[in-house]
C-alpha positions as CSV (number, residue, x, y, z in Angstrom):
1,M,-216.8,48.8,-94.0
2,P,-213.1,48.5,-95.2
3,R,-212.9,48.2,-99.0
4,F,-209.5,46.4,-99.0
5,R,-207.4,44.0,-97.1
6,V,-203.7,44.8,-96.3
7,V,-201.6,41.9,-95.0
8,I,-198.4,42.5,-92.9
9,A,-196.4,39.3,-93.5
10,D,-193.8,39.4,-90.8
11,F,-191.9,41.2,-88.1
12,V,-194.8,43.4,-86.8
13,N,-197.3,42.0,-84.4
14,D,-198.8,44.6,-82.1
15,D,-201.8,47.0,-82.2
16,L,-200.8,48.2,-85.7
17,R,-201.3,51.8,-84.8
18,P,-199.0,53.3,-87.5
19,E,-200.6,51.3,-90.2
20,R,-204.2,51.9,-89.1
21,E,-203.5,55.7,-88.8
22,A,-202.1,55.8,-92.4
23,L,-204.9,53.6,-93.9
24,G,-207.8,54.8,-91.9
25,D,-211.1,53.0,-92.8
26,L,-209.9,52.3,-96.3
27,A,-208.5,48.8,-95.4
28,E,-208.6,46.1,-92.9
29,V,-205.0,45.5,-91.6
30,V,-203.9,42.0,-90.6
31,A,-200.5,41.0,-89.2
32,L,-199.6,37.4,-89.8
33,D,-196.3,37.3,-87.9
34,A,-195.0,34.6,-90.2
35,R,-191.7,32.9,-89.4
36,T,-191.2,31.2,-92.8
37,E,-192.6,31.9,-96.2
38,P,-194.7,28.7,-96.2
39,D,-196.6,30.2,-93.2
40,L,-198.1,32.7,-95.7
41,H,-199.7,30.0,-97.9
42,G,-203.5,30.5,-98.0
43,R,-203.3,33.6,-95.9
44,V,-202.1,36.2,-98.4
45,D,-203.6,34.9,-101.6
46,S,-206.6,37.4,-101.7
47,A,-204.8,40.4,-100.1
48,D,-205.0,43.7,-101.9
49,A,-201.6,44.8,-100.6
50,V,-198.8,43.0,-98.9
51,M,-196.3,44.6,-96.5
52,L,-193.0,42.7,-96.0
53,Y,-190.0,43.2,-93.7
54,H,-186.8,41.2,-93.6
55,D,-187.6,38.1,-91.6
56,I,-188.9,36.1,-94.6
57,G,-188.9,36.2,-98.4
58,L,-191.6,36.6,-101.0
59,R,-190.7,34.3,-103.9
60,R,-192.3,33.2,-107.1
61,D,-194.6,30.5,-105.7
62,T,-196.2,32.9,-103.2
63,I,-196.4,35.8,-105.6
64,A,-198.1,33.6,-108.2
65,R,-201.0,33.0,-105.8
66,L,-201.6,36.7,-105.3
67,T,-204.9,37.2,-107.2
68,N,-205.9,40.8,-106.1
69,C,-202.6,42.3,-105.1
70,K,-202.0,45.9,-106.2
71,V,-198.7,46.5,-104.5
72,I,-196.0,44.7,-102.5
73,V,-194.2,47.0,-100.1
74,R,-190.8,46.0,-98.7
75,C,-190.8,48.0,-95.5
76,G,-187.1,48.8,-95.6
77,V,-184.3,49.8,-98.0
78,G,-183.2,46.4,-99.3
79,F,-185.5,44.4,-101.5
80,D,-183.5,41.3,-102.3
81,N,-185.9,39.1,-100.3
82,V,-188.7,39.8,-102.9
83,D,-188.7,38.3,-106.4
84,H,-189.4,41.7,-107.8
85,R,-188.8,40.6,-111.4
86,F,-191.5,38.0,-111.3
87,A,-193.8,40.5,-109.5
88,R,-193.2,42.8,-112.5
89,E,-194.2,40.0,-114.9
90,R,-197.5,39.7,-112.9
91,G,-198.0,43.4,-113.1
92,I,-197.5,44.0,-109.3
93,P,-195.3,47.0,-108.4
94,V,-192.8,46.4,-105.6
95,C,-192.0,49.5,-103.6
96,N,-189.4,50.0,-100.8
97,V,-189.1,52.6,-98.1
98,P,-185.7,54.1,-98.7
99,D,-185.8,57.0,-96.4
100,Y,-187.0,55.8,-93.0
101,G,-183.7,55.1,-91.2
102,T,-181.1,57.1,-93.0
103,E,-179.9,58.9,-89.9
104,E,-180.0,55.8,-87.7
105,V,-177.9,53.6,-90.0
106,A,-175.4,56.3,-90.7
107,D,-175.2,57.1,-87.0
108,S,-174.7,53.4,-86.3
109,A,-171.9,53.1,-88.9
110,I,-170.1,56.0,-87.3
111,G,-170.7,54.7,-83.8
112,L,-169.3,51.3,-84.7
113,T,-166.4,53.0,-86.3
114,L,-165.6,55.0,-83.1
115,A,-166.1,52.0,-80.9
116,L,-163.5,50.1,-82.9
117,T,-161.0,52.7,-83.8
118,R,-160.9,54.3,-80.4
119,G,-160.5,51.0,-78.6
120,I,-163.8,51.5,-76.7
121,Y,-165.2,48.1,-77.3
122,Q,-161.9,46.3,-76.8
123,L,-160.9,48.0,-73.5
124,N,-164.4,47.7,-72.1
125,N,-164.4,43.9,-72.8
126,R,-161.0,43.3,-71.3
127,L,-161.7,45.3,-68.1
128,Q,-165.1,43.7,-67.7
129,R,-163.5,40.3,-67.7
130,G,-160.7,41.4,-65.3
131,L,-157.9,41.1,-67.9
132,G,-154.8,43.2,-67.8
133,V,-154.1,46.5,-66.2
134,W,-156.4,49.6,-65.8
135,S,-154.7,51.3,-68.8
136,Y,-155.0,52.1,-72.5
137,V,-152.0,50.0,-73.2
138,P,-153.9,46.7,-74.2
139,A,-155.6,48.6,-77.1
140,A,-152.3,50.2,-78.4
141,P,-151.5,51.2,-81.0
142,L,-154.6,53.4,-81.8
143,R,-154.3,55.9,-84.6
144,R,-155.8,59.5,-84.8
145,L,-158.8,59.5,-87.1
146,R,-158.4,63.0,-88.5
147,G,-156.9,62.8,-92.0
148,R,-157.4,59.0,-92.3
149,V,-159.5,57.6,-95.1
150,F,-163.1,56.6,-94.4
151,G,-164.0,54.4,-97.4
152,V,-167.6,54.3,-98.5
153,V,-168.9,51.5,-100.8
154,G,-172.1,52.9,-102.2
155,L,-172.9,56.6,-102.0
156,G,-176.6,56.5,-101.8
157,R,-178.7,58.1,-99.1
158,I,-177.2,56.3,-96.2
159,G,-173.7,56.2,-97.7
160,T,-173.9,60.0,-98.2
161,A,-175.1,60.5,-94.6
162,A,-172.3,58.4,-93.3
163,A,-169.8,60.3,-95.4
164,V,-171.0,63.7,-94.1
165,R,-170.6,62.4,-90.5
166,A,-167.1,61.1,-91.2
167,K,-166.2,64.4,-92.7
168,A,-167.3,66.1,-89.5
169,L,-164.7,63.9,-87.7
170,G,-162.0,65.3,-90.0
171,M,-161.7,62.1,-91.9
172,D,-160.7,62.0,-95.6
173,V,-163.8,60.5,-97.2
174,V,-163.4,58.4,-100.4
175,F,-166.2,56.5,-102.1
176,F,-166.6,53.9,-104.7
177,D,-169.9,53.8,-106.6
178,P,-169.9,53.2,-110.3
179,Y,-173.5,54.2,-110.6
180,K,-173.2,57.6,-109.0
181,P,-173.2,60.5,-111.6
182,D,-170.0,62.5,-112.0
183,G,-170.1,65.6,-109.7
184,S,-171.5,63.7,-106.7
185,D,-168.1,63.9,-105.1
186,K,-168.0,67.7,-105.6
187,A,-171.5,68.1,-104.3
188,V,-170.7,66.4,-101.0
189,G,-167.1,67.3,-100.8
190,V,-165.6,63.8,-100.9
191,R,-163.2,62.0,-103.3
192,R,-164.2,59.4,-105.8
193,A,-162.2,56.1,-106.3
194,E,-162.5,54.9,-109.9
195,T,-162.2,51.2,-108.9
196,L,-163.0,49.2,-105.8
197,D,-159.3,48.2,-105.5
198,E,-158.3,51.8,-105.5
199,L,-160.6,52.4,-102.5
200,L,-159.6,49.2,-100.7
201,G,-155.9,50.1,-101.0
202,Q,-156.3,53.3,-98.9
203,A,-159.2,52.7,-96.6
204,F,-158.4,52.9,-92.9
205,V,-162.1,52.2,-92.3
206,L,-164.2,50.5,-95.0
207,S,-168.0,51.1,-94.5
208,T,-170.4,49.3,-96.8
209,H,-173.7,51.0,-97.9
210,C,-174.6,49.3,-101.1
211,P,-177.7,47.2,-101.9
212,L,-177.5,43.5,-102.3
213,T,-177.4,42.6,-106.0
214,P,-175.7,39.8,-108.1
215,E,-172.9,42.3,-108.6
216,T,-172.4,43.1,-104.9
217,R,-173.0,39.6,-103.4
218,G,-169.7,38.6,-101.7
219,L,-168.1,41.9,-102.9
220,I,-166.0,42.2,-99.7
221,G,-164.4,38.8,-99.2
222,A,-160.9,37.5,-98.5
223,R,-159.5,38.9,-101.7
224,A,-160.9,42.4,-101.0
225,I,-159.9,42.4,-97.4
226,D,-156.3,41.4,-98.3
227,R,-156.1,44.6,-100.4
228,M,-156.8,46.8,-97.4
229,P,-154.0,48.3,-95.4
230,D,-152.7,46.3,-92.4
231,G,-154.5,47.3,-89.3
232,S,-157.6,48.6,-91.0
233,Y,-161.3,48.3,-90.0
234,L,-164.4,46.9,-91.7
235,V,-168.0,48.0,-90.9
236,N,-171.1,46.5,-92.6
237,T,-174.5,48.0,-91.9
238,A,-175.8,47.3,-95.5
239,R,-176.9,43.8,-96.4
240,G,-175.5,40.6,-94.9
241,A,-174.3,38.9,-98.1
242,V,-172.3,41.9,-99.3
243,V,-169.5,40.8,-96.9
244,D,-168.2,37.3,-96.7
245,T,-168.0,37.2,-92.9
246,T,-166.2,33.8,-92.9
247,A,-163.1,35.7,-94.1
248,I,-163.0,38.0,-91.1
249,P,-161.6,35.7,-88.4
250,A,-158.4,35.0,-90.3
251,A,-158.0,38.6,-91.2
252,V,-158.3,39.7,-87.5
253,R,-155.9,37.0,-86.3
254,G,-153.4,37.9,-88.9
255,G,-153.5,41.6,-88.2
256,K,-154.9,42.6,-91.6
257,L,-158.0,43.8,-89.8
258,A,-157.6,45.5,-86.5
259,G,-161.3,45.1,-86.0
260,A,-164.7,44.6,-87.7
261,A,-168.3,45.5,-86.9
262,I,-171.1,43.5,-88.5
263,D,-174.8,44.5,-88.1
264,V,-176.2,42.1,-90.8
265,F,-175.8,38.5,-91.8
266,P,-177.2,36.6,-94.8
267,D,-179.1,34.4,-92.4
268,E,-180.4,35.9,-89.2
269,P,-179.8,34.9,-86.6
270,P,-176.5,33.3,-87.9
271,P,-175.9,29.7,-86.7
272,P,-173.8,29.2,-83.6
273,D,-171.2,27.4,-85.6
274,H,-170.7,30.2,-88.0
275,P,-166.9,30.8,-88.1
276,L,-167.2,34.5,-87.2
277,V,-169.8,33.9,-84.4
278,A,-167.7,31.1,-82.9
279,A,-164.6,33.2,-82.9
280,W,-166.4,36.2,-81.5
281,R,-167.7,34.1,-78.6
282,D,-164.3,32.5,-77.8
283,P,-162.5,34.6,-75.1
284,A,-159.2,33.1,-76.3
285,D,-159.7,34.4,-79.9
286,P,-158.6,37.9,-80.9
287,C,-162.1,38.3,-82.5
288,H,-163.6,38.3,-79.0
289,D,-162.3,41.8,-78.3
290,R,-162.0,43.1,-81.8
291,V,-165.3,42.2,-83.5
292,I,-168.7,43.7,-82.8
293,L,-171.8,41.8,-83.8
294,N,-175.2,43.4,-83.7
295,P,-178.6,41.8,-84.4
296,H,-179.6,43.8,-87.6
297,S,-180.3,46.8,-85.3
298,A,-178.6,49.7,-87.1
299,F,-181.9,50.9,-88.5
300,Y,-183.7,51.1,-85.2
301,S,-184.9,54.0,-83.3
302,E,-188.5,54.5,-82.1
303,E,-188.9,57.3,-84.6
304,G,-187.3,55.4,-87.4
305,L,-189.4,52.3,-86.8
306,Y,-192.6,54.4,-86.8
307,D,-191.5,56.1,-90.0
308,M,-190.8,52.7,-91.7
309,R,-194.3,51.4,-90.8
310,A,-196.2,54.5,-91.6
311,K,-194.4,55.1,-94.9
312,G,-195.0,51.5,-95.9
313,A,-198.7,51.8,-95.1
314,A,-198.9,55.1,-97.0
315,A,-197.4,53.3,-100.1
316,C,-200.2,50.8,-99.8
317,R,-202.8,53.5,-99.5
318,R,-201.6,55.2,-102.7
319,A,-201.8,51.9,-104.6
320,L,-205.2,51.1,-103.3
321,L,-206.5,54.5,-104.3
322,G,-205.1,54.1,-107.8
323,E,-202.5,56.9,-107.3
324,P,-199.0,56.7,-108.9
325,P,-196.8,54.6,-106.6
326,R,-193.5,56.0,-105.3
327,N,-190.2,54.3,-104.8
328,V,-191.0,51.5,-107.3
329,V,-188.0,49.1,-107.6
330,N,-189.3,46.9,-110.4
């Protein structure tokens, strides 16, 4: 007979094999497949552990009703959709899973970079629609990547992995991260920018890899983009609200940005009338061929998804057994 009850709030709704393998007969595992936070009311109150993904939030009202909860696990890297400060007040540790998709997100950032900077996406789109000649000319001018600056905002696990990949392409990698200890640049073989403006002014490609905090919300907006070189590129595989995506259409139309790739939005899916979505869908708008939008998929591979679920369940197991939790964010 299971001693505990572990609730998976959202995103996952299948046979729960990764979770059951990690928890064994220690806990009953229940997937609620909630679409909104109110869907959780009355269904998580007595849970011994809660696993949460990115489809919904876990705010004060819900956390206040958790009477038995020993841990909240945000199955992913970002944890801005959990009121972790209030959970701390209630004595509930909040853990994330910071290492499940490092390779996948870094690979995605580089893949999106190549699709933009080599004209791959633009040329494919135009040819598919029967526009122009069978030639590279519609994508001209394209610039050689070797020696150009790949700017990294946030040199954490994923930012470092992306930096190493960009170095392998021969790019000059420069990062901005005021919380990274001195010497991190030397350890990885990259250059540090002392300010964000210093990084923006030289970035041929700007790739964001920072968490969403009050400090980083809207960090890359119209002002930041205006400080980038003309004809540069923006890639966001971090958190949606780090970039003000409403500033991108004007930047692409004006030539400040030669292209942008956005994997994450503050609200997912974004509304059809979102300025960037509307421009991206309009064949007459330059964004149609120069902007790539993905559905928060940079993290995904079958192996990465399994790791995320199994590691999240393992974090629950440690808490239920009274062992010291790992990756506590509060």
